[in-house]
C-alpha positions as CSV (number, residue, x, y, z in Angstrom):
1,M,-17.4,-15.2,-126.7
2,H,-18.9,-18.6,-127.5
3,I,-19.0,-20.4,-130.8
4,A,-21.7,-22.9,-131.7
5,K,-22.2,-25.1,-134.7
6,M,-25.5,-25.6,-136.5
7,T,-26.7,-29.1,-137.2
8,S,-28.1,-30.2,-140.6
9,D,-31.5,-29.9,-139.0
10,G,-30.8,-26.2,-138.2
11,Q,-30.4,-26.8,-134.4
12,V,-27.9,-24.8,-132.4
13,T,-26.9,-25.7,-128.8
14,I,-26.8,-22.7,-126.4
15,P,-23.7,-23.1,-124.3
16,A,-24.4,-24.2,-120.7
17,E,-22.8,-21.0,-119.2
18,I,-25.3,-18.8,-121.2
19,R,-28.3,-21.0,-120.4
20,S,-27.3,-20.8,-116.7
21,K,-26.9,-17.0,-116.7
22,L,-30.2,-16.5,-118.5
23,G,-32.1,-19.1,-116.4
24,L,-33.0,-21.1,-119.4
25,E,-34.4,-24.6,-118.8
26,E,-35.5,-27.5,-121.0
27,G,-38.9,-26.7,-122.5
28,D,-38.6,-22.9,-122.2
29,E,-39.9,-21.1,-125.3
30,L,-37.6,-18.6,-127.0
31,V,-38.6,-15.6,-129.2
32,L,-36.1,-14.8,-132.0
33,F,-35.8,-11.6,-133.9
34,L,-33.7,-10.9,-137.0
35,D,-31.8,-7.6,-136.7
36,G,-29.8,-7.1,-139.8
37,W,-27.2,-9.9,-139.6
38,K,-27.8,-10.5,-135.9
39,V,-30.3,-12.7,-134.2
40,Q,-31.7,-11.5,-130.9
41,M,-33.2,-14.2,-128.6
42,F,-35.4,-13.7,-125.6
43,K,-37.0,-16.1,-123.2
44,R,-40.8,-16.0,-123.7
45,R,-42.6,-14.7,-120.7
46,S,-45.0,-17.1,-119.2
47,R,-48.7,-16.4,-119.7
48,A,-50.7,-16.0,-116.5
């Protein structure tokens, strides 16, 4: 489990271990879905 803090601007840092496992890189777009009290996050697929 990882814990992150939200800044006053609403920004949250995704821990490096999670970014690495998901292959996330600077500039990647993420899609967020609200599911009850959970937030699901997906890397946006590149448009060909």
